[in-house]
C-alpha positions as CSV (number, residue, x, y, z in Angstrom):
1,M,-2.8,30.7,-12.9
2,S,-5.2,27.9,-12.0
3,N,-5.5,26.5,-8.5
4,P,-3.2,23.4,-7.9
5,G,-5.2,20.1,-7.9
6,K,-5.4,17.5,-5.1
7,L,-5.2,13.9,-6.0
8,L,-6.8,11.5,-3.3
9,A,-5.9,7.9,-3.9
10,I,-8.2,5.6,-1.7
11,D,-6.9,2.2,-0.8
12,G,-10.5,0.7,-1.1
13,L,-10.0,-2.7,0.4
14,N,-8.1,-1.2,3.3
15,I,-11.0,0.6,4.3
16,V,-13.4,-2.4,3.6
17,R,-11.6,-4.8,5.3
18,R,-10.7,-2.5,8.3
19,V,-14.4,-2.0,8.6
20,Y,-15.6,-5.5,8.3
21,E,-13.1,-7.0,10.6
22,A,-14.0,-4.5,13.3
23,S,-17.3,-6.2,13.8
24,P,-17.0,-9.3,16.1
25,E,-20.1,-11.3,14.6
26,P,-19.5,-14.3,12.5
27,D,-19.2,-13.8,8.7
28,S,-22.7,-13.5,7.1
29,D,-24.4,-11.6,4.2
30,L,-25.9,-9.1,6.9
31,K,-22.5,-8.5,8.4
32,A,-21.3,-7.7,4.8
33,S,-24.0,-5.3,3.8
34,I,-23.5,-3.4,7.3
35,A,-20.0,-3.3,6.9
36,L,-20.2,-1.8,3.4
37,R,-22.8,0.8,4.5
38,H,-20.2,2.0,7.0
39,A,-17.4,1.6,4.5
40,F,-19.6,4.1,2.2
41,S,-19.7,6.4,5.1
42,S,-16.0,6.4,5.5
43,F,-15.3,7.1,1.8
44,R,-17.7,10.0,2.1
45,N,-16.0,11.2,5.1
46,V,-12.5,10.9,3.5
47,L,-13.8,13.1,0.6
48,E,-15.3,15.6,2.7
49,A,-12.1,15.9,4.8
50,H,-9.8,16.4,1.9
51,S,-11.9,18.0,-0.9
52,P,-10.1,16.6,-3.8
53,T,-10.2,17.6,-7.5
54,H,-9.3,14.0,-8.6
55,V,-10.1,10.8,-7.0
56,L,-8.4,7.3,-7.5
57,A,-10.6,4.7,-6.0
58,A,-8.5,1.5,-6.2
59,F,-9.4,-2.1,-5.4
60,D,-7.6,-5.5,-5.9
61,H,-9.0,-7.1,-9.0
62,G,-8.3,-10.6,-7.3
63,G,-6.7,-13.6,-8.7
64,P,-2.8,-14.0,-9.1
65,T,-0.7,-11.0,-9.6
66,W,3.1,-10.5,-10.7
67,R,4.1,-11.2,-7.2
68,H,2.8,-14.6,-7.1
69,A,4.5,-15.2,-10.6
70,L,7.6,-14.2,-8.9
71,Y,7.1,-16.2,-5.6
72,P,4.4,-18.8,-5.6
73,R,4.0,-18.7,-1.8
74,Y,3.3,-15.0,-1.8
75,R,0.4,-14.3,0.7
76,E,-0.3,-18.0,1.0
77,G,-0.8,-17.7,4.8
78,R,-3.3,-14.8,4.5
79,A,-6.8,-15.4,5.2
80,A,-9.0,-15.2,2.0
81,M,-11.8,-12.5,2.0
82,P,-15.0,-14.0,3.4
83,S,-17.3,-15.1,0.3
84,E,-20.1,-12.9,1.8
85,L,-18.0,-9.9,1.5
86,R,-16.6,-10.6,-1.9
87,A,-20.2,-11.2,-3.2
88,A,-21.1,-7.9,-2.0
89,L,-18.5,-5.8,-3.5
90,P,-19.8,-5.5,-7.2
91,E,-22.7,-3.5,-5.7
92,F,-20.7,-1.5,-3.4
93,H,-18.5,-0.5,-6.5
94,D,-21.6,0.5,-8.1
95,R,-22.6,2.7,-5.2
96,L,-19.4,4.4,-5.6
97,R,-19.8,5.1,-9.3
98,A,-23.1,6.6,-8.7
99,A,-21.4,9.0,-5.9
100,G,-19.1,10.1,-8.9
101,L,-16.1,8.1,-8.2
102,H,-14.0,6.1,-10.9
103,V,-13.4,2.6,-9.5
104,L,-9.9,1.0,-10.9
105,M,-9.1,-2.4,-10.8
106,V,-6.3,-3.9,-13.0
107,P,-5.6,-7.6,-13.5
108,E,-2.3,-9.0,-12.2
109,V,-1.4,-6.1,-10.1
110,E,-2.5,-4.9,-6.6
111,A,-4.3,-1.8,-5.8
112,D,-1.0,-0.7,-4.2
113,D,0.6,-0.7,-7.6
114,V,-2.3,1.2,-9.0
115,I,-2.0,3.7,-6.5
116,A,1.6,4.2,-6.7
117,T,1.4,4.6,-10.5
118,G,-1.3,7.1,-10.4
119,V,0.3,9.3,-7.5
120,M,3.8,9.1,-9.0
121,R,2.4,10.3,-12.5
122,W,0.4,13.0,-10.8
123,L,3.3,14.2,-8.8
124,S,5.8,14.0,-11.7
125,E,3.3,16.0,-13.7
126,G,3.4,18.8,-11.0
127,R,-0.3,18.7,-10.8
128,G,-0.5,19.6,-7.0
129,T,-0.8,17.6,-3.6
130,A,-1.3,13.7,-3.5
131,V,-2.9,12.3,-0.6
132,V,-3.2,8.4,-0.1
133,A,-6.0,7.4,2.2
134,T,-4.6,4.0,3.8
135,T,-3.2,2.2,6.8
136,D,-1.0,-0.1,4.6
137,K,2.8,0.4,5.2
138,D,3.5,-0.7,1.7
139,L,2.5,2.7,0.5
140,H,4.2,4.8,3.0
141,P,7.5,4.9,0.5
142,L,5.5,7.2,-1.5
143,I,6.0,9.9,1.0
144,A,9.6,10.0,0.0
145,H,8.3,11.4,-3.4
146,G,6.3,14.3,-1.8
147,A,2.8,12.4,-1.1
148,L,1.2,12.3,2.4
149,V,-0.7,9.4,3.8
150,W,-3.9,9.9,5.8
151,D,-4.9,7.3,8.2
152,H,-8.8,7.6,8.1
153,F,-9.2,5.6,11.2
154,K,-7.0,7.7,13.4
155,N,-7.5,10.9,11.6
156,E,-3.8,11.5,11.5
157,W,-1.4,12.5,8.7
158,H,1.7,10.2,8.1
159,D,4.8,12.2,6.8
160,D,8.5,11.9,6.6
161,A,8.9,12.6,10.5
162,W,6.0,10.0,11.1
163,V,7.7,7.1,9.1
164,R,11.1,7.9,10.8
165,A,9.4,7.8,14.3
166,R,7.4,4.5,13.5
167,F,10.1,2.6,11.5
168,G,13.5,4.1,12.4
169,V,14.4,4.9,8.8
170,A,13.7,7.7,6.2
171,P,10.7,6.8,3.8
172,E,13.1,6.3,0.9
173,Q,14.7,3.5,2.8
174,L,11.4,1.7,3.9
175,H,11.3,-0.8,0.8
176,D,14.9,-1.9,1.9
177,L,13.6,-2.1,5.6
178,L,10.6,-4.2,4.5
179,A,12.9,-6.5,2.4
180,L,15.2,-7.1,5.2
181,M,12.7,-7.8,8.0
182,G,10.2,-9.5,5.7
183,D,6.3,-9.3,6.2
184,P,4.7,-12.4,7.5
185,T,1.1,-11.1,6.4
186,D,2.0,-10.9,3.0
187,G,4.5,-13.9,3.1
188,V,7.6,-12.0,2.3
189,P,10.4,-13.9,3.7
190,G,13.2,-11.3,4.3
191,V,16.3,-12.4,6.1
192,S,16.0,-14.9,9.1
193,K,16.3,-13.5,12.4
194,V,16.3,-9.9,11.1
195,G,13.4,-7.7,12.7
196,M,12.7,-4.0,12.3
197,K,15.3,-2.7,14.7
198,T,18.2,-4.7,13.4
199,A,17.0,-3.8,9.8
200,A,16.8,-0.1,10.7
201,R,20.3,-0.3,12.5
202,L,21.7,-1.7,9.2
203,L,20.1,0.8,7.1
204,G,21.2,3.5,9.5
205,A,24.9,2.4,9.3
206,Y,24.9,1.5,5.5
207,G,22.3,3.6,3.8
208,N,20.7,1.0,1.5
209,L,20.5,-2.6,0.7
210,E,23.4,-2.7,-1.8
211,A,25.6,-1.0,0.8
212,V,24.4,-3.4,3.7
213,M,25.4,-6.3,1.3
214,A,28.8,-4.7,0.6
215,G,29.5,-3.9,4.3
216,A,27.6,-6.2,6.9
217,G,27.3,-8.8,4.1
218,I,31.3,-9.4,4.3
219,L,31.4,-9.4,8.1
220,K,32.3,-12.8,9.7
221,T,29.3,-12.7,12.4
222,P,26.3,-14.7,12.3
223,L,24.3,-11.8,10.7
224,G,26.9,-11.3,7.9
225,E,26.7,-15.1,7.3
226,R,22.9,-15.1,7.0
227,L,23.0,-12.0,4.7
228,R,25.3,-13.7,2.4
229,A,23.3,-17.2,2.7
230,E,20.1,-15.4,2.0
231,R,21.2,-13.1,-0.5
232,E,18.9,-14.3,-3.2
233,I,15.8,-14.4,-0.8
234,L,16.7,-10.9,0.1
235,E,16.7,-9.8,-3.6
236,M,13.5,-11.4,-4.1
237,S,12.0,-9.9,-1.0
238,R,13.0,-6.7,-2.3
239,C,11.3,-7.2,-5.5
240,L,8.1,-8.4,-3.7
241,V,7.7,-5.3,-1.5
242,S,8.7,-2.7,-4.2
243,L,5.6,-0.8,-6.0
244,K,5.0,-1.2,-9.7
245,L,5.1,2.2,-11.1
246,D,4.3,1.6,-14.9
247,V,0.6,0.0,-14.5
248,R,-1.3,0.7,-17.6
249,L,-4.4,2.5,-15.8
250,G,-6.6,3.0,-18.9
251,V,-7.8,6.4,-17.5
252,T,-7.2,10.0,-18.0
253,W,-7.2,12.7,-15.5
254,K,-10.5,13.9,-16.7
255,T,-11.9,10.5,-15.9
256,L,-10.7,11.0,-12.2
257,A,-11.8,14.4,-12.0
258,Y,-14.3,14.8,-8.8
259,E,-17.0,17.2,-8.5
260,G,-17.9,16.5,-5.1
């Protein structure tokens, strides 16, 4: 029997932006080129740390996505990527390709959706381990399906126990938690005056969003009234934080095979 494979899905911009923003200098071409040199080293380190058989290096394509079509104000408050960094990315992608990686960018979806589709396909086909290199909480629900998340910057694994300790819910409840509490960085509205603790308490008591609405949503309390009044916003928030799992990636596993 052949050895099980290991898919490493790298959230490319998560690494690039973290490295770029760690430097206090003002935006410039030099800052971008230094940051991308460090980001390339980060990619190398992640590859060496995990010795994958297959690598999915995902980046945002840029431009509007299906989430903007659903909610035009999605991410409107988020700072745009510095133009110097954006201009330097194509050359960075070329460096990654020269290092044996296949860079994936799909129009109208985010890198998160590309990663989620690839990881879920890999796991459903029983191909082996799936590791997601990211610090983005939006990808942590994949832990519920057997993936592991690797925080490259802290050199730590995020698993079921980590999610429960950090968010107060199981990984399979994470999308519902994010829908209830919203996400200001992405402009996901959530329910007003519901933070992480309240959202976790509701899900601990009721289990999932449908049950929260059927239970807490009928209570004659201020929270119950807000849940009722903002039901449509909550349903839209749930859609916005969900991961798309049917992206046409346009690659085969052979394309993503990594020799190291």
